C-alpha positions in Angstrom: 0.0 0.0 0.0 1.4 3.4 -0.9 2.1 5.9 1.9 -0.6 8.3 0.6 -3.2 5.4 0.8 -2.0 4.5 4.2 -2.3 8.1 5.4 -5.8 8.3 4.0 -6.8 5.0 5.7 -5.6 6.3 9.1 -7.3 9.7 8.4 -10.6 7.9 7.7 -10.3 5.5 10.6 -9.7 8.3 13.0 -12.7 10.3 11.8 -15.1 7.4 11.4 -14.4 5.5 14.7 -17.3 5.8 17.1 -15.1 7.2 19.8 -13.6 9.8 17.4 -16.6 10.9 15.5 -17.8 14.3 16.5 -21.4 13.4 15.7 -21.3 10.4 18.0 -19.3 12.1 20.8 -21.5 15.2 20.8 -24.8 13.5 20.3 -27.3 14.8 22.9 -25.1 17.8 24.0 -27.5 20.7 24.5 -27.0 24.2 23.2 -26.5 25.4 26.7 -23.9 22.7 27.4 -22.0 23.5 24.3 -21.5 27.1 25.6 -20.1 26.1 29.0 -16.7 27.6 29.6 -14.3 26.0 32.0 -12.7 28.3 34.5 -9.2 27.8 33.1 -10.4 29.5 29.9 -12.2 32.5 31.5 -9.1 34.7 31.1 -8.4 33.7 27.5 -9.0 36.6 25.0 -12.0 36.4 22.8 -11.1 36.0 19.1 -13.5 37.6 16.6 -15.2 34.9 14.5 -14.7 32.1 17.1 -17.0 31.1 19.9 -16.0 31.7 23.6 -12.6 30.0 24.3 -12.7 26.6 25.9 -16.3 25.8 25.1 -17.3 22.8 23.1 -18.3 25.1 20.3 -14.8 26.7 20.3 -13.2 23.2 20.1 -15.2 22.2 17.1 -14.7 25.7 15.4 -11.0 25.5 16.1 -10.7 22.1 14.4 -12.7 23.3 11.4 -10.5 26.4 11.1 -7.3 24.3 11.3 -8.6 21.8 8.7 -9.4 24.7 6.2 -6.0 26.3 7.0 -4.1 23.1 6.3 -6.1 22.5 3.1 -5.1 26.0 1.9 -1.4 25.3 2.7 -1.5 22.0 0.8 -3.2 23.6 -2.2 -0.7 26.5 -2.5 2.5 24.8 -1.3 5.2 25.6 -1.1 4.1 28.9 0.5 6.3 31.8 1.6 3.8 33.1 4.1 1.1 31.5 6.2 -2.3 32.0 4.6 -4.8 34.2 6.4 -7.6 31.7 6.9 -10.6 33.5 8.3 -12.3 32.0 11.4 -15.5 30.0 10.8 -17.8 32.3 12.6 -20.1 31.7 15.5 -23.0 29.2 15.0 -25.0 26.6 16.8 -23.2 23.3 17.5 -24.8 21.2 14.8 -23.9 23.8 12.2 -20.3 23.9 13.5 -20.1 20.1 13.2 -21.4 20.3 9.6 -18.7 22.8 8.8 -16.0 20.7 10.4 -17.1 17.6 8.4 -17.1 19.7 5.2 -13.6 21.1 6.0 -12.4 17.6 6.8 -13.7 16.3 3.4 -11.9 19.1 1.6 -8.7 18.3 3.5 -9.0 14.6 2.7 -9.4 15.4 -1.0 -6.3 17.6 -0.9 -4.3 14.8 0.8 -5.6 12.3 -1.8 -4.1 14.5 -4.5 -0.6 14.1 -3.0 1.9 11.9 -4.7 4.5 9.9 -2.8 7.1 12.5 -3.8 4.9 15.3 -2.4 5.1 13.7 1.1 8.7 14.9 1.3 8.2 18.2 -0.5 8.2 21.4 1.6 4.8 23.0 2.4 6.3 26.2 3.8 9.6 27.9 3.9 9.6 28.0 7.7 9.0 24.3 8.5 10.6 22.2 5.7 8.4 19.2 5.3 4.6 19.0 5.2 3.3 18.8 8.8 0.2 16.9 7.8 2.2 14.2 6.1 5.6 14.2 7.8 4.6 12.7 11.1 2.5 9.9 9.7 -0.1 10.5 12.4 -3.0 12.4 10.8 -5.1 12.9 13.9 -2.3 14.7 15.7 -1.0 16.5 12.7 -4.3 17.6 11.2 -5.7 18.7 14.5 -2.7 20.8 15.5 0.4 21.9 13.6 2.9 24.7 13.5 0.5 27.0 11.7 -2.1 26.6 14.5 -2.3 29.8 16.4 -5.1 28.9 18.9 
């Protein structure tokens, strides 16, 4: 199996597993519960276009934002400057989950376009190899990477 197919298989397994699926994990979470903010996040600054820091909505919006950001990097690589990916905006939890799933599909499509040679090609001038591909662990790499600012 090629490295790209192996990466896609891991990517799909991580997102479809019942314990990893946002739909199954967040099933039954009320709108009120999705807005609860842990005390550790109370002092965090509010970022325009994102829900309150530390809430479930913020976590989902953050992952959606990162997925779109990494998709943009893969599309335009190698890039000299980090793209200015706009935050997803504030919405109800089901809508944020829909946006995350859409962003995840677009990221998967972009990964699927990679060749074996692309896995060692630079994505950006500041980090050498492509973060999404270099670690071989898509859940960790796709969820958080050097471009992640939140």
